[in-house]
C-alpha positions, 0 to 999 in steps of 0.5 A, spaced: 860 404 594 856 407 599 856 414 598 861 418 604 856 419 610 855 426 613 860 429 617 855 430 623 856 429 630 850 426 633 849 423 641 844 417 642 840 423 647 839 427 641 837 423 635 835 429 630 839 435 631 836 441 631 837 446 625 841 451 628 845 445 630 847 444 623 847 450 621 853 451 626 857 445 624 856 447 616 861 452 618 865 448 620 870 447 627 872 453 628 865 457 628 863 451 633 867 452 638 866 460 637 859 459 638 858 455 644 863 459 647 859 466 645 853 463 647 855 461 654 860 467 655 857 472 660 858 479 657 862 483 660 868 477 658 865 477 650 865 484 650 873 485 653 874 479 646 871 483 642 875 489 643 881 485 643 880 482 637 878 489 634 884 493 636 889 487 635 887 482 629 887 482 622 885 476 617 885 475 610 882 469 607 885 466 601 882 459 598 880 455 604 886 458 609 885 463 615 891 467 617 891 471 622 896 477 622 897 480 629 897 487 631 896 490 623 890 494 625 893 500 620 891 495 614 899 497 612 900 489 612 895 487 608 900 481 604 902 477 610 900 470 608 905 466 605 902 465 598 903 470 594 911 468 594 910 462 590 907 460 582 900 460 581 898 465 587 891 469 587 892 476 589 889 475 596 882 478 599 883 484 603 883 485 611 877 482 615 877 485 621 873 482 627 870 488 629 864 487 631 862 493 635 855 495 631 853 488 628 846 487 624 846 495 624 843 496 630 844 503 634 850 501 638 847 500 644 851 495 648 847 491 652 842 490 646 848 487 641 850 482 647 843 481 647 843 479 639 850 476 639 848 471 645 841 469 641 844 467 635 851 469 634 853 465 628 849 469 623 850 476 626 858 474 627 858 472 620 854 478 617 858 483 621 864 480 618 861 480 610 860 488 612 867 489 615 870 486 609 867 491 604 869 496 610 876 494 610 876 492 602 875 500 600 880 502 605 884 498 603 884 501 596 884 508 599 890 506 602 893 504 595 890 509 591 893 514 596 900 512 595 900 512 588 898 519 588 904 520 592 909 517 587 906 521 582 907 527 585 914 524 584 914 525 577 919 531 573 915 535 568 922 535 564 928 532 561 932 534 566 937 536 561 942 538 564 945 535 571 946 540 576 946 538 583 943 531 580 949 527 580 948 519 580 953 514 583 953 507 582 956 503 587 962 497 585 960 492 588 964 486 589 963 481 583 958 476 587 952 481 587 952 481 579 957 479 575 958 473 578 951 471 578 951 472 571 956 468 570 951 463 573 946 462 568 948 455 565 945 453 571 940 457 572 934 455 569 934 446 567 930 446 562 932 453 558 939 456 555 939 461 560 945 465 558 943 467 551 939 471 554 945 475 557 948 477 550 947 484 547 948 487 554 942 482 556 938 484 550 938 477 548 939 475 540 936 480 535 929 478 532 931 480 525 924 478 523 921 483 526 925 489 525 930 494 528 931 494 535 928 487 537 931 482 541 930 475 545 929 479 552 927 475 557 923 477 562 927 477 568 933 481 565 931 488 568 937 489 572 942 488 567 938 492 563 938 497 568 944 497 570 948 497 563 943 504 561 945 507 568 952 506 567 951 511 561 947 516 564 949 523 563 948 525 570 953 519 572 958 522 578 965 518 580 965 522 586 960 520 591 960 526 595 958 530 589 951 525 588 944 525 591 942 519 587 945 512 589 944 506 584 946 499 588 946 494 582 945 488 585 942 482 582 937 480 586 933 476 582 938 473 579 940 471 585 933 468 587 933 464 580 939 460 582 936 456 587 929 456 585 930 449 583 935 446 588 934 444 595 938 448 598 936 451 606 933 458 607 939 461 611 943 459 604 938 463 600 939 469 605 946 469 604 947 474 600 941 479 602 944 479 608 953 480 605 949 485 602 947 489 608 953 488 610 957 492 605 952 498 605 952 499 612 960 500 611 958 505 606 958 513 608 953 515 603 949 509 606 950 512 614 949 519 612 941 518 610 939 511 613 939 508 604 933 513 604 937 516 597 939 508 595 935 505 589 935 498 588 932 494 581 929 488 581 927 483 576 922 480 579 916 481 583 916 483 590 913 477 593 919 473 591 924 477 595 918 478 602 919 470 604 913 468 609 916 464 616 912 459 613 914 459 606 920 456 602 920 460 596 925 467 595 929 470 600 928 475 605 930 481 601 926 486 602 923 484 609 930 485 612 930 492 617 936 495 614 932 496 606 925 499 608 928 505 607 931 505 599 926 505 594 925 499 590 924 499 583 920 492 580 916 489 575 911 488 580 910 492 587 908 490 594 901 495 593 902 497 601 909 499 601 911 506 599 918 504 597 916 499 592 915 502 585 913 498 579 917 500 573 915 496 566 917 488 565 922 489 559 918 488 552 923 485 546 923 492 543 930 497 545 928 502 540 935 506 538 934 513 536 927 517 536 927 514 529 926 507 531 920 509 535 916 513 530 918 508 525 914 502 529 908 507 531 907 507 523 908 500 522 903 498 528 898 504 527 896 501 520 897 494 522 891 490 519 887 488 526 884 481 523 881 479 530 877 483 535 880 479 541 886 474 542 889 471 548 896 469 549 896 464 555 895 457 558 889 455 562 891 454 569 887 447 571 890 447 578 888 453 580 881 454 580 880 461 582 884 462 576 879 465 570 884 463 564 879 456 563 872 460 563 876 466 558 879 460 553 873 457 552 869 463 551 875 464 546 874 458 542 867 457 542 866 463 537 870 464 530 877 465 528 875 473 526 872 475 533 877 470 538 884 468 537 887 463 542 895 461 542 896 456 547 902 458 550 902 450 555 903 448 548 909 452 546 906 456 542 908 463 545 915 460 545 917 464 539 916 472 541 915 473 535 908 469 534 905 473 540 907 480 537 905 478 531 897 476 534 898 482 538 898 486 532 893 483 528 888 484 534 884 490 536 884 487 544 888 482 548 886 478 554 890 479 560 888 475 566 892 475 571 898 468 571 902 466 576 901 472 579 897 479 578 902 482 573 903 480 566 910 482 561 903 480 556 900 487 558 906 491 555 908 486 549 900 488 547 901 495 549 907 496 545 903 492 539 898 497 539 893 491 542 888 495 547 889 490 554 882 488 557 884 486 564 880 484 570 883 486 576 885 493 578 893 489 581 895 487 574 897 494 572 893 500 575 895 499 582 903 498 579 906 503 574 904 510 577 910 513 573 909 510 567 901 509 566 896 514 567 891 515 572 885 514 567 885 508 565 880 508 561 885 511 556 888 505 554 884 499 557 878 496 558 876 493 565 871 487 566 871 484 573 873 478 574 869 475 578 863 477 573 867 472 569 868 467 575 860 467 575 859 466 568 855 473 568 859 475 562 862 474 556 868 477 554 867 477 547 861 479 546 862 485 551 868 487 547 864 486 540 860 492 544 865 497 544 865 502 538 870 503 533 871 510 535 873 508 542 877 504 539 881 508 535 881 513 541 885 508 545 889 505 540 892 512 537 893 514 546 896 507 546 901 509 541 903 516 540 903 517 548 904 511 552 909 506 547 914 510 547 915 510 555 914 503 556 920 501 552 927 500 554 932 503 549 939 499 548 945 501 552 947 506 547 941 510 546 939 517 544 933 520 545 931 527 544 923 527 542 921 521 547 923 518 554 923 512 554 922 507 560 928 508 563 928 515 563 922 517 565 924 512 571 931 516 573 928 523 571 923 521 577 927 519 582 932 525 580 926 529 582 924 525 589 931 525 591 931 533 590 924 534 594 927 529 600 932 534 601 929 540 600 924 537 606 930 535 610 
């Protein structure tokens, strides 16, 4: 078989293409057309085009696809591509604006710039885009961090023992928005007996091997778990005029799950979301403040509720104009939406009392950690940019005491106790992103006293401002995934260099400071010494509403 011919077009008059033409053609059709156009365009027209591109377009590069999002100069819509709502997606590369106002580091003289571009535009454009890309990424990160600072400013400094003026009203939604969805559990996930996960008020069946408070909790059970807790909150009121916070118990994640594996139209998928909006718009409290004092808890990632026009995955719930004002609590937030707030994934541990928390703290702080590193997960062979295969190779290339691998693709993670026991015996737990940036496994490792090793800041650092501290070094180790991808670092060897004292300091912080606030107590739980994840969330919501009211 002959090798394929190179895709370079040559006319009879030009038996040998110039070096510049070859370079241009290697950059692809888009750059070839751009090159020809820029080379011939008058200077004035060129400047107008550049100004238009600078002011009105944003480009995101994800894999081999370029997505253009018009009118996003403010950088408030960095996730305009559809990949974010689908499995096995990489967090998209932040925005690259087509701003070429000062290419090649020139002094800014317009005539000089035009001459440079007309002389050899492609290298100039590429260098300018690379430079601008770095600037835009830095600005995007600043935007995210500023939003997290705002979220942290809403944090309450007390347990709010009294509920004076802080009533919570729970809407009694028509059953189709919650109870009926649970009733469809038998038909949601074809290969899973999903109904068993809704036993014990959505905690699932007990795991007696791990002890009191441990359950077979599904990762998408947050909505009914939160609902059952808020119904019993001491600040709940039954008169809407006495309320400051309005809870909308819509099980949007279950609404999505029931359509994931069925061939239905997008209109069908959006039916319940649109019905919810109509119902809310008929309620007096919603009308008074346009939903600003309302909150929804959604047990799936934000992208599943932000379906792009070119996608069939998920619903458009969070893209609806009417739902921009309420607070949305999600297991994974959209980092550029101020009213998206990340709260912990539900783990398998649901304590009933302070004693349950103290008993588990004692157990994990004394646990014999036989291995330095562990990774519970599976490879992603269909996602070439994912670093999981590299991590698995590095882990399995060493001995058992240095790194242990639990293969989830072969069913090794089907029993939660297997994962928890592995993490309890490990110093560090590798947490690369999976189908989306966040991982439930991060919280499983923290609850087990295992120090999470993160490779992408979107996995945790830009997600959970109320439950994880701003100083990430207190509870985790960060290794840039690009270093791993480019084989610049061996993760196991890097972690071997972390001193025993550093490990002990991080573990004590995780066990005694973080852990209680990362788990959701059972529906009848009573805590005096601690705040669990639910209590922290509700107290901060009440604080936010109080501050919002004082501003108004």
